DSSP file (Angstrom, degrees, kcal/mol; ACC not computed):
  #  RESIDUE AA STRUCTURE BP1 BP2  ACC     N-H-->O    O-->H-N    N-H-->O    O-->H-N    TCO  KAPPA ALPHA  PHI   PSI    X-CA   Y-CA   Z-CA
    1    1 A M              0   0    0      0, 0.0     3,-0.1     0, 0.0     0, 0.0   0.000 360.0 360.0 360.0 142.6    0.0    0.0    0.0
    2    2 A G        +     0   0    0      1,-0.3     2,-0.1     0, 0.0     0, 0.0   0.673 360.0   2.3 -76.7-122.7    1.3    3.5   -0.8
    3    3 A T  S    S-     0   0    0      1,-0.0     2,-0.3     0, 0.0    -1,-0.3  -0.426  71.5-157.7 -70.0 138.6    0.4    6.4    1.5
    4    4 A Q        -     0   0    0     -2,-0.1     2,-0.3    -3,-0.1    -1,-0.0  -0.835   7.6-166.3-117.5 158.3   -1.6    5.6    4.5
    5    5 A S        -     0   0    0     -2,-0.3     2,-0.3     2,-0.0     0, 0.0  -0.921  18.9-120.0-136.1 165.0   -3.8    7.7    6.7
    6    6 A N        -     0   0    0     -2,-0.3     2,-0.3     2,-0.0    -2,-0.0  -0.790  24.1-178.4-105.2 148.1   -5.5    7.3   10.1
    7    7 A Y        -     0   0    0     -2,-0.3     2,-0.9     2,-0.0    -2,-0.0  -0.937  26.8-132.6-148.4 123.5   -9.2    7.4   10.8
    8    8 A A        -     0   0    0     -2,-0.3     2,-0.5     2,-0.0    -2,-0.0  -0.668  30.3-158.5 -77.3 109.1  -10.8    7.1   14.2
    9    9 A L        -     0   0    0     -2,-0.9     2,-0.7     2,-0.0    -2,-0.0  -0.766   8.0-151.5 -97.0 129.4  -13.5    4.6   13.6
   10   10 A R        +     0   0    0     -2,-0.5    -2,-0.0     0, 0.0    -1,-0.0  -0.893  23.1 174.9-101.4 114.1  -16.5    4.4   15.9
   11   11 A L        -     0   0    0     -2,-0.7     2,-0.0     2,-0.0    -2,-0.0  -0.931  37.2-108.6-117.5 141.2  -17.9    0.9   16.0
   12   12 A P     >  -     0   0    0      0, 0.0     4,-2.3     0, 0.0     3,-0.4  -0.398  37.8-114.9 -57.6 145.6  -20.7   -0.5   18.2
   13   13 A L  H  > S+     0   0    0      1,-0.2     4,-2.8     2,-0.2     5,-0.2   0.863 115.0  55.5 -55.9 -39.6  -19.2   -2.8   20.7
   14   14 A S  H  > S+     0   0    0      1,-0.2     4,-2.2     2,-0.2    -1,-0.2   0.907 109.8  46.1 -63.4 -42.0  -20.9   -5.9   19.3
   15   15 A L  H  > S+     0   0    0     -3,-0.4     4,-2.7     2,-0.2    -2,-0.2   0.901 113.0  49.2 -65.3 -42.1  -19.5   -5.2   15.8
   16   16 A K  H  X S+     0   0    0     -4,-2.3     4,-2.7     2,-0.2     5,-0.2   0.927 112.1  48.5 -64.1 -44.5  -16.0   -4.6   17.2
   17   17 A A  H  X S+     0   0    0     -4,-2.8     4,-2.3    -5,-0.2    -2,-0.2   0.919 113.3  47.4 -63.1 -42.4  -16.1   -7.8   19.3
   18   18 A G  H  X S+     0   0    0     -4,-2.2     4,-2.3    -5,-0.2    -2,-0.2   0.906 113.3  47.8 -67.2 -40.6  -17.3   -9.8   16.3
   19   19 A A  H  X S+     0   0    0     -4,-2.7     4,-2.6     2,-0.2    -2,-0.2   0.903 111.3  50.7 -66.2 -40.2  -14.6   -8.3   14.0
   20   20 A E  H  X S+     0   0    0     -4,-2.7     4,-2.6    -5,-0.2    -2,-0.2   0.915 110.3  50.2 -62.0 -41.7  -11.9   -9.0   16.6
   21   21 A Q  H  X S+     0   0    0     -4,-2.3     4,-2.3    -5,-0.2    -2,-0.2   0.926 112.5  45.0 -62.2 -47.4  -13.1  -12.6   16.9
   22   22 A V  H  X S+     0   0    0     -4,-2.3     4,-1.9     2,-0.2    -1,-0.2   0.914 113.7  50.9 -66.2 -42.2  -13.1  -13.2   13.1
   23   23 A A  H  X>S+     0   0    0     -4,-2.6     5,-2.9     1,-0.2     4,-0.5   0.919 111.2  48.0 -59.9 -43.9   -9.7  -11.5   12.8
   24   24 A R  H ><5S+     0   0    0     -4,-2.6     3,-0.9     1,-0.2    -1,-0.2   0.906 111.3  49.5 -64.6 -40.8   -8.3  -13.6   15.5
   25   25 A E  H 3<5S+     0   0    0     -4,-2.3    -1,-0.2     1,-0.3    -2,-0.2   0.839 112.5  49.9 -64.4 -32.6   -9.7  -16.8   14.0
   26   26 A D  H 3<5S-     0   0    0     -4,-1.9    -1,-0.3    -5,-0.2    -2,-0.2   0.494 115.3-117.5 -87.0  -4.6   -8.2  -15.7   10.7
   27   27 A G  T <<5S+     0   0    0     -3,-0.9     2,-0.3    -4,-0.5    -3,-0.2   0.835  77.0 108.0  73.7  32.0   -4.8  -15.1   12.2
   28   28 A T  S   <S-     0   0    0     -5,-2.9    -1,-0.3    -6,-0.1     2,-0.2  -0.785  70.5 -94.7-132.6 176.3   -4.8  -11.4   11.4
   29   29 A T     >  -     0   0    0     -2,-0.3     4,-2.3     1,-0.1     5,-0.1  -0.499  32.2-114.4 -90.8 162.8   -5.1   -8.1   13.2
   30   30 A L  H  > S+     0   0    0      1,-0.2     4,-2.5     2,-0.2     5,-0.2   0.904 118.8  53.4 -61.7 -40.5   -8.4   -6.1   13.6
   31   31 A N  H  > S+     0   0    0      1,-0.2     4,-2.8     2,-0.2    -1,-0.2   0.938 108.8  47.4 -60.4 -46.6   -6.8   -3.4   11.4
   32   32 A Q  H  > S+     0   0    0      1,-0.2     4,-2.4     2,-0.2    -1,-0.2   0.885 111.8  51.5 -62.3 -37.8   -6.0   -5.8    8.6
   33   33 A F  H  X S+     0   0    0     -4,-2.3     4,-2.6     2,-0.2    -2,-0.2   0.932 111.8  45.6 -64.4 -44.7   -9.5   -7.2    8.9
   34   34 A I  H  X S+     0   0    0     -4,-2.5     4,-2.6     2,-0.2     5,-0.2   0.915 112.4  50.7 -67.9 -42.2  -11.2   -3.8    8.6
   35   35 A V  H  X S+     0   0    0     -4,-2.8     4,-2.3    -5,-0.2    -1,-0.2   0.924 113.0  46.9 -58.8 -42.6   -8.9   -2.8    5.7
   36   36 A S  H  X S+     0   0    0     -4,-2.4     4,-2.5    -5,-0.2    -2,-0.2   0.903 111.7  50.6 -65.1 -41.8   -9.8   -6.0    3.9
   37   37 A A  H  X S+     0   0    0     -4,-2.6     4,-2.3     2,-0.2    -2,-0.2   0.904 111.8  47.1 -65.4 -40.6  -13.5   -5.6    4.5
   38   38 A V  H  X S+     0   0    0     -4,-2.6     4,-2.5     2,-0.2    -1,-0.2   0.920 112.9  48.9 -66.4 -42.4  -13.5   -2.0    3.2
   39   39 A A  H  X S+     0   0    0     -4,-2.3     4,-2.2    -5,-0.2    -2,-0.2   0.889 111.2  50.8 -61.8 -40.1  -11.5   -3.1    0.1
   40   40 A E  H  X S+     0   0    0     -4,-2.5     4,-2.3     2,-0.2    -2,-0.2   0.926 111.5  47.3 -65.3 -44.9  -13.9   -6.0   -0.5
   41   41 A K  H  X S+     0   0    0     -4,-2.3     4,-2.3     2,-0.2    -2,-0.2   0.919 111.5  50.0 -64.8 -44.1  -16.9   -3.7   -0.2
   42   42 A L  H  X S+     0   0    0     -4,-2.5     4,-2.6     1,-0.2    -1,-0.2   0.915 111.5  49.8 -59.1 -43.0  -15.4   -1.1   -2.6
   43   43 A S  H  X S+     0   0    0     -4,-2.2     4,-2.4     1,-0.2    -2,-0.2   0.916 110.7  48.8 -62.2 -45.2  -14.6   -3.8   -5.1
   44   44 A A  H  X S+     0   0    0     -4,-2.3     4,-2.3     2,-0.2    -1,-0.2   0.887 113.0  47.6 -65.7 -38.6  -18.2   -5.2   -4.9
   45   45 A M  H  X S+     0   0    0     -4,-2.3     4,-2.1     2,-0.2    -2,-0.2   0.912 113.0  47.8 -68.0 -41.9  -19.7   -1.7   -5.4
   46   46 A K  H  X S+     0   0    0     -4,-2.6     4,-2.4     2,-0.2    -2,-0.2   0.883 112.4  50.1 -67.1 -37.7  -17.4   -0.9   -8.3
   47   47 A T  H  X S+     0   0    0     -4,-2.4     4,-2.4     2,-0.2    -2,-0.2   0.916 110.4  49.1 -66.4 -43.4  -18.2   -4.3   -9.9
   48   48 A A  H  X S+     0   0    0     -4,-2.3     4,-1.9     2,-0.2    -2,-0.2   0.899 112.3  49.1 -60.5 -40.8  -21.9   -3.7   -9.6
   49   49 A D  H  X S+     0   0    0     -4,-2.1     4,-2.5     2,-0.2    -2,-0.2   0.920 109.5  52.4 -63.1 -46.0  -21.6   -0.3  -11.1
   50   50 A Y  H  X S+     0   0    0     -4,-2.4     4,-2.4     1,-0.2    -2,-0.2   0.927 111.5  45.3 -59.5 -46.9  -19.5   -1.6  -14.0
   51   51 A F  H  X S+     0   0    0     -4,-2.4     4,-2.3     1,-0.2    -1,-0.2   0.847 110.4  54.1 -69.6 -31.1  -22.1   -4.3  -14.9
   52   52 A A  H  X S+     0   0    0     -4,-1.9     4,-1.5     2,-0.2    -1,-0.2   0.908 110.4  47.5 -63.7 -41.9  -24.9   -1.7  -14.5
   53   53 A Q  H  X S+     0   0    0     -4,-2.5     4,-1.1     1,-0.2    -2,-0.2   0.910 111.4  50.5 -66.0 -40.9  -23.1    0.5  -17.0
   54   54 A R  H  < S+     0   0    0     -4,-2.4     3,-0.5     1,-0.2     4,-0.5   0.887 106.8  54.5 -64.7 -37.5  -22.6   -2.5  -19.4
   55   55 A A  H >< S+     0   0    0     -4,-2.3     3,-1.0     1,-0.2    -1,-0.2   0.850 101.2  59.5 -63.0 -34.4  -26.2   -3.4  -19.2
   56   56 A Q  H 3< S+     0   0    0     -4,-1.5    -1,-0.2     1,-0.2    -2,-0.2   0.845 107.5  46.2 -60.5 -33.5  -27.1    0.1  -20.3
   57   57 A R  T 3< S+     0   0    0     -4,-1.1    -1,-0.2    -3,-0.5    -2,-0.2   0.516  91.9 111.7 -88.7  -3.6  -25.1   -0.4  -23.5
   58   58 A G    <   -     0   0    0     -3,-1.0     2,-0.5    -4,-0.5    -3,-0.0  -0.298  58.3-146.6 -72.1 154.5  -26.6   -3.8  -24.1
   59   59 A D     >  -     0   0    0      1,-0.2     4,-2.1     2,-0.0     5,-0.2  -0.922   9.0-169.8-124.0 102.2  -29.0   -4.5  -27.0
   60   60 A V  H  > S+     0   0    0     -2,-0.5     4,-2.7     1,-0.2     5,-0.2   0.914  86.6  51.6 -59.7 -45.2  -31.6   -7.2  -26.0
   61   61 A N  H  > S+     0   0    0      1,-0.2     4,-2.1     2,-0.2    -1,-0.2   0.881 109.5  49.5 -63.3 -38.5  -32.9   -7.7  -29.5
   62   62 A A  H  > S+     0   0    0      2,-0.2     4,-2.1     1,-0.2    -1,-0.2   0.889 111.8  49.6 -65.2 -38.8  -29.4   -8.2  -30.9
   63   63 A A  H  X S+     0   0    0     -4,-2.1     4,-2.3     2,-0.2    -2,-0.2   0.914 111.4  47.8 -64.4 -45.4  -28.7  -10.7  -28.2
   64   64 A L  H  X S+     0   0    0     -4,-2.7     4,-1.6     2,-0.2    -2,-0.2   0.866 111.2  51.1 -65.2 -36.6  -31.9  -12.6  -28.8
   65   65 A A  H  < S+     0   0    0     -4,-2.1     4,-0.4    -5,-0.2    -1,-0.2   0.913 110.4  50.0 -64.3 -42.7  -31.2  -12.7  -32.6
   66   66 A F  H >< S+     0   0    0     -4,-2.1     3,-0.8     1,-0.2    -2,-0.2   0.908 112.5  46.6 -62.7 -43.3  -27.8  -14.0  -31.9
   67   67 A L  H 3< S+     0   0    0     -4,-2.3    -1,-0.2     1,-0.2    -2,-0.2   0.759 113.3  48.2 -70.7 -25.9  -29.1  -16.8  -29.7
   68   68 A S  T 3< S+     0   0    0     -4,-1.6    -1,-0.2    -5,-0.2    -2,-0.2   0.392  83.9 124.1 -96.4   3.4  -31.9  -17.8  -32.0
   69   69 A R    <   -     0   0    0     -3,-0.8     2,-0.2    -4,-0.4    -3,-0.0  -0.225  56.5-127.1 -68.1 155.5  -29.7  -18.0  -35.2
   70   70 A Q        +     0   0    0      2,-0.0     2,-0.2     0, 0.0    -1,-0.1  -0.568  63.6  42.3 -95.1 160.9  -29.6  -21.2  -37.2
   71   71 A G        +     0   0    0     -2,-0.2     2,-0.1     1,-0.1     0, 0.0  -0.515  55.5 102.4 103.9-169.2  -26.5  -23.1  -38.2
   72   72 A G  S    S-     0   0    0     -2,-0.2     2,-0.3     2,-0.0    -1,-0.1  -0.361  80.4 -40.2  82.1-167.6  -23.3  -24.0  -36.5
   73   73 A Q        -     0   0    0     -2,-0.1     3,-0.1     1,-0.1     0, 0.0  -0.658  61.2-104.9 -97.1 151.4  -22.5  -27.4  -35.1
   74   74 A A        -     0   0    0     -2,-0.3    -1,-0.1     1,-0.1     3,-0.1  -0.394  49.2 -93.7 -67.4 151.3  -24.9  -29.7  -33.3
   75   75 A P        -     0   0    0      0, 0.0    -1,-0.1     0, 0.0     5,-0.1  -0.328  44.6-100.7 -65.2 150.4  -24.4  -29.8  -29.5
   76   76 A E    >>  -     0   0    0      1,-0.1     3,-1.7    -3,-0.1     4,-0.6  -0.293  38.8-101.8 -65.9 160.2  -22.2  -32.6  -28.2
   77   77 A E  G >4 S+     0   0    0      1,-0.3     3,-1.1     2,-0.2    -1,-0.1   0.873 122.7  50.8 -55.0 -44.1  -24.1  -35.6  -26.7
   78   78 A Q  G 34 S+     0   0    0      1,-0.2    -1,-0.3     3,-0.0    -2,-0.0   0.651 108.5  54.8 -72.2 -12.4  -23.5  -34.5  -23.1
   79   79 A D  G <4 S+     0   0    0     -3,-1.7     2,-0.3     2,-0.1    -1,-0.2   0.520  81.5 107.2 -96.8  -8.4  -24.8  -31.0  -23.9
   80   80 A V    <<  -     0   0    0     -3,-1.1     2,-0.3    -4,-0.6    -6,-0.0  -0.567  69.5-129.0 -75.8 131.1  -28.2  -32.1  -25.3
   81   81 A L        -     0   0    0     -2,-0.3     2,-0.3     1,-0.0    -2,-0.1  -0.600  18.5-129.1 -78.2 135.8  -31.1  -31.4  -23.1
   82   82 A S              0   0    0     -2,-0.3    -1,-0.0     1,-0.1     0, 0.0  -0.621 360.0 360.0 -83.8 146.3  -33.4  -34.3  -22.4
   83   83 A S              0   0    0     -2,-0.3    -1,-0.1     0, 0.0    -2,-0.0   0.439 360.0 360.0-102.9 360.0  -37.1  -33.6  -23.0
C-alpha cells in the first residue's frame, strides 16, 4: 500500500467484538480485517456499477437474434437437453 492515513472509527461494541473474533480466527489483526473488509466492499460496489453500465449499453434484440440463429454445429451428446 502506498500512502496511509489514520481514521478514528466508531464501531458499536458488538461489531468490534465480532470483527476482533473473526480477525483472531483468521490469524490477522483487527486493522487488517477492517482494511480487507473495506477493500472488499469497494470492489463489490465498483463491480456492480461496472455491470450496470454495461447493461445500459446492451442490445436485447441483438442478443436474442444471436441466440436464435440457425447453423453451427450440433451440440455434443453431453450438452443435449433431455425432454
